[in-house]
C-alpha positions as CSV (number, residue, x, y, z in Angstrom):
1,M,-33.9,25.1,-21.5
2,L,-34.5,29.1,-22.2
3,T,-33.6,30.1,-18.5
4,F,-32.6,29.3,-15.2
5,S,-30.7,30.7,-12.3
6,V,-27.8,29.6,-10.9
7,Y,-26.6,29.8,-7.0
8,G,-22.9,29.9,-6.6
9,F,-21.5,29.6,-3.3
10,S,-17.5,29.8,-2.7
11,Q,-15.1,30.2,0.2
12,T,-10.9,29.7,-0.1
13,E,-8.7,29.6,2.6
14,K,-8.3,33.5,2.8
15,E,-9.8,35.1,5.5
16,T,-10.6,38.3,3.0
17,D,-12.8,35.9,1.3
18,S,-16.1,35.2,2.1
19,I,-18.9,33.1,0.9
20,V,-20.6,35.1,-2.0
21,E,-23.9,34.7,-3.8
22,T,-24.4,35.6,-7.6
23,I,-27.4,35.0,-9.2
24,T,-27.1,35.1,-13.2
25,A,-30.0,34.5,-15.8
26,L,-28.7,32.4,-18.9
27,D,-30.4,31.7,-22.2
28,E,-28.2,28.3,-22.7
29,I,-25.7,26.7,-20.3
30,V,-23.1,24.2,-21.6
31,I,-21.2,22.7,-18.6
32,S,-17.8,20.7,-19.2
33,K,-15.4,19.6,-17.0
34,K,-11.7,18.2,-17.7
35,K,-10.9,15.1,-15.8
36,V,-7.3,15.3,-14.8
37,L,-5.2,12.4,-13.9
38,Y,-3.3,14.0,-10.4
39,T,-4.5,16.7,-8.2
40,Q,-1.6,18.1,-6.0
41,K,-2.5,19.5,-2.7
42,S,-0.5,20.7,0.1
43,D,-0.5,17.7,1.8
44,R,-1.3,14.8,-0.4
45,L,-1.6,13.8,-4.4
46,V,-4.5,12.5,-5.5
47,F,-4.4,9.8,-8.1
48,N,-8.0,9.7,-10.2
49,V,-7.5,6.5,-11.1
50,E,-10.9,6.5,-12.8
51,N,-9.9,8.7,-15.2
52,S,-6.8,6.5,-16.2
53,I,-6.6,4.2,-19.5
54,V,-3.9,1.9,-18.4
55,S,-5.0,1.5,-14.9
56,E,-8.6,-0.2,-16.3
57,G,-8.5,-4.0,-15.7
58,G,-5.7,-4.2,-13.6
59,T,-5.4,-4.7,-10.0
60,A,-5.2,-2.1,-6.7
61,L,-1.5,-3.4,-6.3
62,D,-1.1,-2.7,-9.9
63,V,-2.1,0.6,-9.8
64,L,-0.1,1.5,-6.8
65,S,3.0,0.7,-8.4
66,R,2.0,3.6,-11.3
67,A,1.1,5.8,-8.6
68,P,3.5,8.7,-8.4
69,G,6.1,8.5,-6.2
70,V,5.0,4.8,-4.8
71,V,7.0,1.8,-5.1
72,V,5.8,-1.8,-4.6
73,S,8.5,-4.4,-3.9
74,Q,8.3,-7.8,-5.2
75,D,6.7,-8.8,-2.2
76,G,4.1,-6.2,-2.4
77,D,5.7,-4.1,0.4
78,L,5.4,-0.5,0.0
79,S,7.4,2.9,-0.4
80,I,6.9,6.3,-0.8
81,R,10.0,8.7,-1.8
82,G,11.6,5.8,-1.1
83,Q,10.9,5.4,2.6
84,Q,9.2,2.0,3.6
85,G,6.9,1.7,6.3
86,V,3.3,3.0,4.7
87,A,0.1,2.9,6.2
88,V,-3.2,1.9,3.8
89,M,-6.7,2.9,4.8
90,I,-9.4,1.8,2.6
91,N,-12.0,4.3,2.3
92,G,-10.5,6.4,5.5
93,K,-10.3,3.3,7.8
94,L,-7.0,1.8,8.8
95,T,-6.2,-2.0,7.7
96,Q,-5.1,-4.6,9.8
97,L,-3.9,-6.7,7.8
98,S,-0.2,-7.9,7.6
99,Q,1.9,-6.9,4.7
100,K,1.2,-10.9,2.9
101,E,-2.3,-10.7,3.5
102,L,-2.6,-7.1,2.7
103,A,-0.7,-7.8,-0.7
104,N,-3.2,-10.7,-1.3
105,Y,-6.1,-8.2,-0.7
106,L,-5.1,-5.7,-3.3
107,K,-4.2,-8.1,-5.8
108,A,-7.7,-9.3,-5.5
109,T,-9.1,-5.7,-5.6
110,T,-10.1,-4.9,-9.1
111,S,-8.8,-1.3,-10.3
112,S,-12.6,-1.0,-11.4
113,N,-13.8,-0.3,-8.0
114,I,-11.3,2.1,-7.4
115,K,-12.4,5.7,-7.7
116,Q,-9.3,7.5,-6.2
117,I,-6.1,7.2,-4.3
118,E,-4.4,9.4,-1.8
119,V,-0.7,9.7,-1.0
120,I,-0.7,11.7,2.3
121,T,2.7,12.2,3.2
122,N,2.6,14.5,6.1
123,P,-1.1,13.6,7.7
124,S,-2.8,15.8,10.4
125,S,-3.1,14.5,13.8
126,K,-6.6,13.7,12.8
127,Y,-5.5,10.3,11.2
128,D,-3.9,7.5,12.9
129,A,0.1,8.2,13.6
130,A,0.8,4.7,12.1
131,G,3.1,4.8,9.2
132,K,6.5,6.3,9.0
133,A,6.6,7.3,5.6
134,G,2.9,8.6,5.5
135,I,-0.4,7.3,4.5
136,I,-2.2,5.8,1.2
137,N,-6.3,6.3,1.2
138,I,-7.6,3.9,-1.4
139,I,-11.0,5.5,-2.2
140,L,-13.5,3.3,-3.9
141,K,-16.5,4.2,-6.5
142,K,-20.0,4.5,-4.6
143,P,-22.5,6.3,-6.6
144,N,-24.8,8.7,-4.8
145,A,-27.3,9.8,-7.4
146,S,-31.2,9.0,-7.2
147,G,-32.9,6.5,-8.6
148,L,-30.8,3.2,-9.5
149,K,-27.5,4.0,-11.2
150,G,-24.1,2.1,-11.3
151,T,-21.8,-0.1,-13.6
152,A,-21.2,-3.2,-15.0
153,F,-17.5,-4.0,-16.0
154,A,-15.5,-6.8,-17.5
155,S,-11.8,-7.3,-18.8
156,Y,-9.5,-9.8,-19.9
157,G,-5.9,-9.4,-20.4
158,R,-2.5,-11.4,-21.2
159,G,0.7,-11.6,-20.1
160,R,2.6,-14.8,-19.4
161,K,-0.5,-16.1,-17.9
162,N,-4.4,-15.1,-18.4
163,R,-6.2,-12.7,-16.4
164,T,-9.7,-11.6,-15.9
165,N,-11.9,-9.8,-13.6
166,S,-15.6,-8.6,-13.5
167,G,-18.6,-7.1,-12.0
168,F,-20.7,-4.6,-10.9
169,N,-21.5,-1.5,-8.9
170,L,-25.4,-0.7,-7.9
171,N,-26.7,2.2,-6.1
172,Y,-30.5,2.8,-5.6
173,N,-31.5,5.8,-3.6
174,K,-35.7,6.9,-3.0
175,D,-36.2,9.4,-0.5
176,K,-34.3,9.0,2.4
177,W,-33.7,5.5,1.9
178,G,-30.4,4.2,-0.1
179,L,-29.1,0.9,-0.8
180,F,-25.5,0.1,-2.5
181,G,-23.6,-3.0,-3.2
182,N,-20.9,-4.3,-5.5
183,Y,-19.4,-7.7,-6.4
184,S,-16.3,-8.4,-8.2
185,Y,-15.1,-11.9,-9.4
186,T,-11.1,-11.7,-9.9
187,F,-8.6,-14.7,-11.4
188,R,-4.9,-13.4,-11.7
189,G,-2.5,-15.7,-13.5
190,E,1.0,-14.8,-12.9
191,E,4.3,-16.4,-13.8
192,E,7.4,-15.2,-12.3
193,K,11.3,-16.0,-12.9
194,K,13.7,-15.8,-10.0
195,E,17.2,-15.9,-9.4
196,F,19.1,-16.2,-6.1
197,N,23.1,-16.1,-6.2
198,Q,25.0,-16.2,-2.9
199,V,28.7,-16.1,-2.2
200,Q,30.3,-16.8,1.4
201,Y,33.8,-16.0,2.1
202,T,36.1,-17.3,4.7
203,D,35.9,-14.1,6.7
204,Q,34.8,-10.3,6.6
205,T,37.5,-9.0,4.8
206,R,36.0,-11.2,2.0
207,Q,39.2,-11.7,0.3
208,E,38.8,-15.7,-0.4
209,I,35.7,-17.5,-1.3
210,A,34.4,-20.3,0.6
211,S,31.8,-21.1,-1.5
212,K,28.7,-20.2,-4.2
213,N,25.0,-20.7,-4.3
214,H,23.3,-20.7,-7.2
215,Q,19.2,-21.1,-6.9
216,T,16.8,-20.6,-9.5
217,S,13.0,-21.2,-10.0
218,I,10.1,-20.2,-12.3
219,T,6.4,-20.0,-10.3
220,D,3.1,-20.7,-11.2
221,E,0.7,-18.3,-9.1
222,P,-2.6,-18.4,-9.8
223,L,-5.3,-16.3,-7.4
224,T,-8.9,-16.4,-7.3
225,S,-11.1,-14.1,-5.3
226,N,-14.5,-13.0,-5.0
227,N,-15.5,-9.8,-3.2
228,F,-19.1,-8.3,-2.4
229,K,-20.0,-5.5,-0.4
230,I,-23.9,-4.4,0.3
231,G,-25.0,-1.8,2.5
232,T,-28.0,0.7,3.2
233,Q,-28.5,4.6,4.0
234,Y,-31.0,5.9,6.1
235,E,-31.6,9.8,6.6
236,V,-33.5,9.9,10.1
237,S,-33.8,13.9,9.8
238,P,-32.3,16.2,7.8
239,K,-29.3,16.5,10.0
240,T,-29.1,13.1,11.1
241,S,-27.7,10.4,8.9
242,L,-27.0,6.2,9.3
243,E,-25.2,3.6,7.3
244,F,-24.8,-0.3,7.5
245,Y,-22.8,-2.5,5.7
246,V,-21.3,-5.8,5.4
247,D,-17.9,-6.2,3.3
248,A,-16.8,-9.6,2.2
249,K,-13.2,-10.8,0.9
250,I,-12.7,-14.5,0.0
251,G,-10.1,-16.2,-2.3
252,R,-7.7,-18.3,-2.6
253,Y,-3.9,-18.3,-3.8
254,Q,-1.5,-21.0,-5.2
255,N,2.2,-20.5,-5.7
256,M,3.8,-23.6,-7.5
257,A,7.9,-23.3,-8.1
258,D,10.1,-25.9,-9.8
259,G,13.8,-24.9,-9.3
260,T,17.3,-25.5,-8.5
261,N,19.7,-25.5,-5.9
262,K,23.5,-25.9,-6.8
263,V,26.3,-25.3,-4.2
264,V,29.8,-25.2,-5.2
265,N,33.6,-25.3,-3.7
266,T,36.3,-22.9,-3.9
267,A,37.4,-25.4,-6.8
268,N,33.8,-24.9,-9.1
269,Q,33.2,-28.5,-8.0
270,P,29.5,-29.0,-6.8
271,I,29.1,-30.2,-3.4
272,F,25.4,-29.8,-3.4
273,D,23.0,-30.0,-6.7
274,A,19.4,-30.7,-6.1
275,A,16.0,-30.2,-7.8
276,T,13.2,-28.2,-5.8
277,Y,9.5,-28.2,-5.6
278,N,7.4,-25.9,-3.7
279,D,3.8,-25.9,-3.4
280,S,1.9,-23.3,-1.0
281,K,-2.1,-23.3,-1.2
282,E,-3.4,-20.4,0.7
283,K,-7.1,-19.5,1.5
284,W,-8.9,-16.4,3.1
285,N,-12.0,-15.3,3.9
286,D,-12.4,-11.7,5.4
287,Y,-15.9,-10.1,6.7
288,T,-16.3,-6.9,8.1
289,Y,-19.6,-5.3,9.6
290,A,-19.6,-1.4,9.9
291,F,-22.1,1.0,11.2
292,S,-21.8,4.7,11.3
293,G,-23.4,8.0,11.2
294,L,-22.9,11.7,10.8
295,H,-25.4,14.4,13.0
296,K,-25.4,17.9,12.0
297,F,-25.6,20.4,15.3
298,N,-26.4,23.3,12.8
299,N,-25.8,24.8,9.7
300,E,-22.6,26.6,10.4
301,G,-20.6,23.1,10.5
302,K,-20.8,21.8,14.1
303,N,-21.0,18.1,14.0
304,M,-20.6,15.0,15.0
305,A,-19.6,11.6,13.1
306,F,-19.0,8.1,14.6
307,D,-17.8,4.8,13.0
308,F,-17.9,1.2,14.4
309,E,-16.6,-1.5,12.9
310,Y,-16.0,-5.2,13.4
311,E,-13.5,-7.6,11.4
312,T,-13.2,-11.3,11.3
313,S,-10.6,-13.0,8.9
314,K,-9.5,-16.4,8.7
315,F,-6.3,-17.5,6.6
316,R,-4.9,-21.0,6.0
317,S,-1.6,-22.1,4.3
318,N,-0.8,-25.2,3.8
319,Q,3.1,-25.7,2.5
320,F,4.6,-28.7,0.7
321,Q,8.7,-28.5,0.0
322,S,10.9,-31.3,-1.4
323,A,14.4,-31.0,-3.0
324,D,16.4,-33.8,-4.6
325,N,20.3,-33.6,-4.2
326,T,22.0,-35.6,-7.0
327,A,25.7,-34.3,-6.2
328,N,26.2,-36.7,-3.0
329,A,24.8,-38.7,-0.4
330,T,23.0,-35.9,1.4
331,V,19.4,-36.3,2.1
332,V,17.0,-33.2,2.2
333,N,13.8,-33.8,3.9
334,D,10.6,-32.9,2.5
335,R,8.9,-30.7,4.5
336,R,5.2,-29.5,5.1
337,G,3.6,-27.1,6.8
338,Y,0.2,-26.2,8.4
339,I,-0.1,-22.5,9.0
340,P,-3.7,-20.9,9.7
341,S,-4.4,-18.1,11.2
342,Q,-7.4,-16.2,12.7
343,L,-7.8,-12.0,13.0
344,K,-10.2,-10.9,15.0
345,V,-10.7,-6.7,15.2
346,F,-12.7,-4.4,16.7
347,T,-12.5,-0.6,16.0
348,G,-14.6,2.4,17.1
349,K,-14.1,6.0,16.8
350,V,-16.0,9.5,17.4
351,D,-15.2,12.8,15.8
352,F,-16.4,16.4,16.1
353,V,-16.0,19.4,14.3
354,N,-16.7,22.5,16.2
355,P,-16.4,26.3,14.2
356,F,-16.6,28.0,17.5
357,K,-15.4,31.3,15.8
358,E,-15.2,33.1,12.7
359,K,-12.4,31.6,10.4
360,Q,-11.7,29.5,13.4
361,S,-12.5,25.5,14.5
362,L,-11.5,22.6,16.4
363,E,-11.7,19.2,15.4
364,Y,-11.5,16.6,18.2
365,G,-12.3,12.9,18.9
366,L,-11.4,9.4,20.2
367,K,-10.6,6.2,18.6
368,A,-10.1,2.5,20.1
369,S,-8.6,-0.4,18.4
370,I,-8.7,-4.2,19.9
371,K,-6.9,-6.9,17.7
372,N,-6.7,-10.6,18.3
373,N,-4.4,-12.7,16.3
374,D,-4.4,-16.6,16.9
375,N,-1.5,-18.4,14.7
376,P,-1.0,-22.2,15.7
377,S,1.4,-23.3,13.2
378,V,2.7,-26.9,12.4
379,Y,5.8,-28.0,10.6
380,E,6.8,-31.4,9.7
381,Y,9.7,-33.3,7.8
382,Y,10.0,-36.6,6.2
383,E,11.8,-39.0,7.7
384,N,12.0,-42.9,8.0
385,N,8.4,-43.1,5.8
386,Q,6.9,-41.2,8.6
387,W,6.2,-37.1,8.8
388,L,7.7,-36.3,12.2
389,I,6.9,-32.7,13.9
390,D,9.7,-29.9,13.6
391,F,9.6,-28.5,17.1
392,N,12.3,-26.1,15.9
393,S,9.6,-24.5,13.5
394,T,5.9,-25.5,15.1
395,N,4.5,-22.8,17.4
396,H,1.3,-21.6,18.6
397,F,1.6,-17.5,18.9
398,E,-1.1,-15.4,20.1
399,Y,-1.2,-11.6,19.5
400,N,-3.1,-9.1,21.7
401,E,-2.7,-5.3,20.9
402,Q,-4.9,-2.1,22.2
403,I,-4.4,1.2,21.3
404,Y,-6.6,3.9,22.6
405,A,-6.2,7.3,20.9
406,A,-7.2,10.6,21.5
407,Y,-6.6,14.1,19.3
408,V,-7.1,17.8,18.8
409,N,-6.8,19.7,16.1
410,Y,-7.1,23.4,15.6
411,K,-7.5,25.4,12.2
412,Y,-7.4,29.2,12.1
413,Q,-7.2,31.4,9.0
414,L,-5.9,35.1,9.2
415,E,-5.8,37.2,6.3
416,K,-3.4,35.0,4.3
417,L,-2.3,32.5,6.7
418,N,-3.5,29.5,7.2
419,V,-2.6,27.5,10.6
420,Q,-3.3,23.9,11.5
421,V,-1.9,22.6,14.8
422,G,-3.1,19.4,16.2
423,L,-1.9,16.8,19.1
424,R,-2.8,13.2,19.0
425,S,-1.9,10.6,21.9
426,E,-1.8,6.7,21.6
427,Y,-1.8,4.4,24.4
428,T,-0.6,0.7,22.9
429,A,-0.8,-2.4,25.1
430,I,0.6,-5.6,23.6
431,N,0.1,-9.2,25.1
432,I,2.3,-11.9,23.1
433,D,1.4,-15.5,24.4
434,Q,4.1,-18.3,23.1
435,K,2.1,-21.0,24.0
436,T,4.5,-23.7,22.6
437,L,7.0,-22.3,25.2
438,N,4.3,-21.3,27.5
439,E,6.6,-18.0,27.4
440,E,4.6,-14.6,28.1
441,H,5.5,-11.2,26.6
442,K,3.7,-7.7,27.7
443,D,4.4,-4.2,26.6
444,D,3.0,-0.8,27.0
445,Y,3.6,2.5,25.8
446,L,2.0,6.2,25.8
447,K,3.1,8.3,22.9
448,W,2.4,11.9,21.9
449,F,2.4,13.1,18.4
450,P,2.3,16.7,17.4
451,S,1.5,18.1,14.0
452,L,1.7,21.5,12.4
453,S,1.0,22.6,8.9
454,L,1.2,26.1,7.5
455,K,0.2,28.0,4.1
456,Y,0.8,31.4,3.3
457,E,-1.2,32.5,0.0
458,F,0.9,35.6,-1.6
459,T,-1.6,36.0,-4.3
460,N,-4.3,33.9,-5.6
461,N,-2.2,31.7,-7.6
462,H,1.3,31.9,-5.4
463,S,1.7,30.2,-2.3
464,A,4.0,28.4,0.3
465,H,3.3,25.6,2.8
466,A,5.6,24.1,5.5
467,S,4.6,20.9,7.6
468,Y,5.8,18.8,10.5
469,S,4.4,15.4,11.9
470,K,5.7,12.9,14.5
471,R,4.5,9.0,13.3
472,I,5.2,5.7,14.6
473,N,5.4,2.4,12.6
474,R,4.7,-0.3,15.1
475,P,6.1,-4.3,14.3
476,S,3.4,-6.7,13.1
477,Q,2.8,-9.7,15.1
478,F,4.5,-11.7,12.5
479,D,7.8,-9.2,12.9
480,L,7.8,-10.5,16.5
481,N,7.1,-14.1,15.9
482,P,10.2,-15.7,16.3
483,F,9.4,-19.1,15.1
484,R,10.5,-20.4,11.4
485,F,8.3,-19.4,8.0
486,Y,9.5,-21.4,5.2
487,D,9.2,-20.0,1.4
488,D,11.4,-23.4,0.5
489,S,13.7,-25.9,2.6
490,F,16.3,-23.6,2.4
491,N,15.0,-20.2,3.0
492,Y,13.1,-19.0,5.5
493,S,12.2,-15.9,7.9
494,Q,11.9,-15.6,11.6
495,G,10.5,-13.0,13.8
496,N,12.7,-10.8,16.3
497,P,10.4,-10.5,19.4
498,N,13.0,-7.8,20.5
499,L,12.0,-5.6,17.8
500,I,10.4,-1.9,19.3
501,P,8.5,0.5,17.1
502,E,10.0,3.1,14.8
503,I,9.7,6.9,15.8
504,T,9.9,9.2,12.5
505,H,10.1,13.5,12.7
506,A,8.9,14.7,9.2
507,M,9.3,18.0,7.9
508,E,8.4,19.6,4.5
509,I,8.5,23.2,2.9
510,G,7.1,24.0,-0.3
511,Y,5.7,26.5,-2.8
512,A,2.9,26.1,-5.4
513,W,1.8,28.4,-8.4
514,K,-2.1,27.5,-9.1
515,S,-2.3,23.8,-9.4
516,N,0.3,23.8,-12.4
517,F,3.4,23.7,-10.3
518,M,4.2,22.5,-6.8
519,A,8.2,22.0,-5.5
520,S,8.8,21.1,-1.9
521,V,12.3,19.7,0.2
522,Y,11.7,17.4,3.0
523,F,13.3,15.8,5.6
524,N,12.6,12.6,7.4
525,S,14.6,11.5,11.1
526,T,13.5,7.8,12.0
527,K,15.1,6.4,15.5
528,D,14.6,2.5,15.9
529,V,14.6,1.8,12.3
530,F,13.7,-1.7,11.1
531,T,16.1,-3.1,8.6
532,E,15.8,-6.5,7.1
533,V,19.0,-8.6,7.7
534,Y,20.1,-12.4,6.6
535,N,22.4,-15.0,8.2
536,Y,23.9,-17.8,6.0
537,N,24.6,-21.5,7.5
538,P,26.8,-23.4,5.0
539,D,26.3,-26.4,7.4
540,T,22.9,-26.6,6.2
541,N,22.8,-24.6,3.2
542,T,19.9,-22.1,4.9
543,T,19.7,-18.8,4.6
544,V,17.5,-17.2,7.6
545,T,16.0,-13.4,7.1
546,T,15.2,-11.2,10.0
547,Q,14.5,-7.4,11.2
548,I,16.5,-5.6,13.5
549,N,16.4,-2.1,14.9
550,V,19.1,0.2,13.5
551,D,20.1,3.3,15.4
552,K,18.7,5.8,13.2
553,S,18.2,6.5,9.4
554,Y,17.3,9.9,7.4
555,N,15.3,10.3,4.1
556,Y,15.7,13.6,2.1
557,G,15.4,15.2,-0.8
558,I,13.4,17.2,-3.3
559,N,10.1,16.8,-5.1
560,I,8.5,18.6,-8.2
561,T,5.2,18.1,-9.5
562,N,4.2,20.3,-12.9
563,T,0.5,20.2,-15.3
564,V,1.3,21.5,-18.4
565,E,-1.6,22.2,-21.2
566,F,0.3,22.1,-24.3
567,Y,-3.0,22.0,-26.3
568,K,-6.7,21.9,-25.6
569,W,-5.8,18.3,-26.9
570,W,-2.5,17.6,-24.9
571,S,-1.9,17.6,-21.2
572,F,1.3,16.7,-19.8
573,N,2.1,15.9,-15.6
574,T,5.2,15.2,-14.4
575,L,6.5,14.0,-11.1
576,F,10.2,14.7,-10.3
577,N,12.0,13.3,-7.0
578,V,15.5,13.2,-5.8
579,F,16.1,11.6,-2.3
580,E,18.6,9.4,-0.3
581,N,18.3,7.2,2.5
582,K,21.2,7.3,5.0
583,F,21.3,4.7,7.6
584,M,23.1,4.6,10.9
585,G,24.2,2.2,13.4
586,N,25.6,-1.3,13.5
587,V,24.5,-3.8,11.0
588,L,26.2,-7.3,10.9
589,N,29.5,-5.4,12.6
590,S,28.7,-2.5,9.7
591,N,28.6,1.0,11.5
592,T,26.8,2.5,8.5
593,I,25.5,1.8,4.9
594,D,26.4,3.6,1.9
595,P,23.5,6.2,1.1
596,I,22.4,6.2,-2.7
597,M,21.0,9.4,-4.3
598,T,18.1,8.3,-6.2
599,L,16.0,9.6,-8.6
600,N,12.6,8.9,-9.6
601,L,10.6,10.4,-12.8
602,S,7.2,9.7,-13.8
603,V,5.6,11.4,-16.7
604,Q,2.1,10.7,-18.0
605,N,0.8,12.2,-21.2
606,S,-3.0,12.5,-22.1
607,F,-4.6,12.6,-25.6
608,T,-7.9,14.1,-26.4
609,I,-8.2,12.7,-30.1
610,S,-11.9,13.2,-30.6
611,E,-14.9,13.6,-28.4
612,T,-15.2,9.8,-28.1
613,W,-11.5,8.7,-28.5
614,K,-8.8,9.3,-25.8
615,A,-5.2,8.0,-25.5
616,E,-2.8,7.9,-22.9
617,G,0.8,7.4,-22.0
618,N,2.7,6.7,-18.8
619,A,6.5,6.3,-18.1
620,Q,8.2,5.7,-14.9
621,Y,12.2,5.9,-14.0
622,Q,13.7,5.0,-11.0
623,S,17.6,4.9,-10.1
624,K,19.4,2.8,-8.0
625,S,18.2,2.8,-4.0
626,N,19.2,1.2,-1.1
627,L,16.5,-0.5,1.0
628,G,18.5,-1.2,4.1
629,V,21.3,-3.6,3.5
630,Y,20.1,-4.0,0.1
631,Q,20.6,-1.9,-3.1
632,R,18.0,-2.0,-5.7
633,D,19.2,-1.7,-9.4
634,G,16.8,1.2,-11.6
635,F,14.0,0.2,-13.6
636,F,11.8,1.6,-16.0
637,D,8.3,1.1,-16.4
638,F,6.4,2.3,-20.1
639,S,2.5,1.7,-20.5
640,I,0.0,2.9,-23.1
641,G,-3.9,2.8,-23.1
642,V,-6.7,4.4,-25.7
643,S,-10.0,4.2,-24.7
644,K,-13.1,4.8,-27.2
645,Q,-16.8,5.5,-25.9
646,I,-19.7,3.6,-27.5
647,L,-23.7,3.0,-26.9
648,A,-24.6,6.9,-26.5
649,K,-21.6,7.2,-24.1
650,K,-22.7,5.1,-21.5
651,G,-20.4,2.3,-22.5
652,N,-16.3,2.5,-22.5
653,I,-14.2,0.1,-24.6
654,K,-10.4,0.4,-23.2
655,L,-7.1,-1.2,-24.5
656,N,-3.8,-0.8,-22.4
657,F,-0.5,-2.4,-22.7
658,T,1.8,-2.2,-19.3
659,D,5.4,-2.1,-19.2
660,V,5.4,-2.3,-23.0
661,F,9.4,-3.2,-22.5
662,N,9.5,-5.7,-19.9
663,T,11.7,-3.6,-17.5
664,N,9.8,-3.2,-14.6
665,N,11.6,-5.9,-12.6
666,F,13.5,-6.1,-9.2
667,Y,16.9,-6.9,-8.7
668,I,18.5,-6.5,-5.3
669,K,22.0,-7.3,-4.3
670,S,23.9,-6.7,-0.7
671,V,27.6,-7.8,0.6
672,V,27.3,-7.5,4.0
673,A,29.6,-9.6,6.9
674,Q,30.8,-12.7,5.4
675,T,28.0,-13.3,2.6
676,G,27.3,-11.3,-0.6
677,I,23.8,-11.8,-1.9
678,D,22.2,-11.0,-5.3
679,K,18.4,-11.6,-6.1
680,R,16.8,-11.2,-9.4
681,Y,12.8,-11.2,-10.0
682,D,11.8,-11.1,-13.5
683,L,8.2,-10.1,-12.7
684,D,5.2,-10.6,-14.8
685,N,4.3,-7.2,-15.5
686,R,4.0,-6.8,-19.4
687,I,0.1,-7.3,-20.0
688,A,-2.3,-6.5,-22.6
689,T,-5.8,-5.8,-21.4
690,I,-8.9,-5.0,-23.0
691,A,-11.7,-4.1,-20.7
692,F,-15.4,-3.1,-21.1
693,T,-17.8,-0.7,-18.7
694,Y,-21.2,0.1,-19.0
695,R,-23.1,2.7,-17.1
696,I,-26.5,1.9,-15.8
């Protein structure tokens, strides 16, 4: 190649900048771009998963647990900057799954299919108002090059159990047509060790112990999934394109646990001592049919996009629980449960972008979401050589939800100031039908959600930003269902039909130097905040967990990100976050929950050893924090990885070792009213994985 012309177009947020065209004749050119792991923007942190060595061969939940600022609980619940209530999107579309279903889906999604993860702490009005802590957007890979392109991948990992995943992504484009598809098979073996200690006092002064309860269990949790997606794109005209796809997720999960449950009195004498066994088998199949399109009205950016989606999901859970008491004549009946659930969701939205003046544009749109969840559950207990229905737990619960939204978002660029102001309105109608009790509950409300974003550029390298948004976190159908969901014979959760949505006001102000350094101060205020509470019944030796609304909570802190290139072969990324959660209101006769100042530090080192060899070392530390009435101990995670390009750089072999020191565990404790609880989860996080990827 002796000579060619390059046309470069650029536009920034400064009003004085305009589209600049340059023509340069070159004798020879070599274009190289160094891939970075994190990209910090004014409203989000982008985690480039495909550039992470230690993320290869894992699952989407594993990747999220290592995303800066994100913490995953032992049940798969997500938090950002120490605040729970996170909305999750897949390719910009809000998921409709429950916490448990979402955790299983993320465990069944291989990290090899993920391109990026966006952590959006203060979204604009264009996004759904769901998620008081913000939004996590998981962007999956989708090749767009002409011809046949794609990747194939396979990996094997070993922790306490084996883990494998394999699959491919393919894309074929020719002229106006395009076909794309992917398939992945995942097997995740997992073993967890759990310890549950509980102290029951005679009264709320907690001066005298009435009894102590000690429970242990070792679980075997195999998960198998088959996920595939196939779709097509067609360019109707240079200004109009359409897309249709089918996305399927099929899987099964089993949780087998052998354990013990022992209760002693004040004299340390056993009054209950049982060997326990629990077996839960789950199956699901989820199909999503989507049709979308984009039409450009002109070349100045005026366009209209639409997206219609129908999702149908079936979930089945069969449970069996038994306990053999040897301390006395007290008999614990075997239990079994059949818990089916069927979800149907229709979502449709239309978005418009209209740049009506120079440096000004208007975004607006409409969205409708209609959800139905049918959950007929049956629990039985074994007595007198026969299975009898447990009417305290058996329930047919149907949940219907409709959300209709409209938004407008205005952008204006002054000389150095970028202004974005928006308003979103969401009308929610809920109908709960307790068919077993022949009870019906209806509720509807209209909420307004303003948002404001300001960015001021002092120079090309220095800028400041400020933002505000109002958000909502609605209780799910499982949070509202008042009937019991048993984890084992002695622990069950129960929904609260009186829960009302959380409303959050979030504010942030920050400073940035280039893309290397960003610091911000944030403050979130939440009204009617959800808090998990528990109640122990000494007569039946059972602990009931439920959620209530607390008057308010505050989440505030400082966030700093920094990127340094010490040498051409060594780059260093740091995320430093200090936050505190403060809860106010009556929680089991306690007016306040003591706040804890928490430090979260994430450090990532990238090394370019040679043209084909790369290495990575990641460390994350978080000190003690509070989760409602619970206090979580600090934890530490250190993971390393190395990669080698082979086969003319079309192939890549990666070897990684996550949680090297086995210190990323989940320990929580709480002392409220007459009960003290200490839960210790020794998680199966220390995994060695070898992965191979080949570009077609």
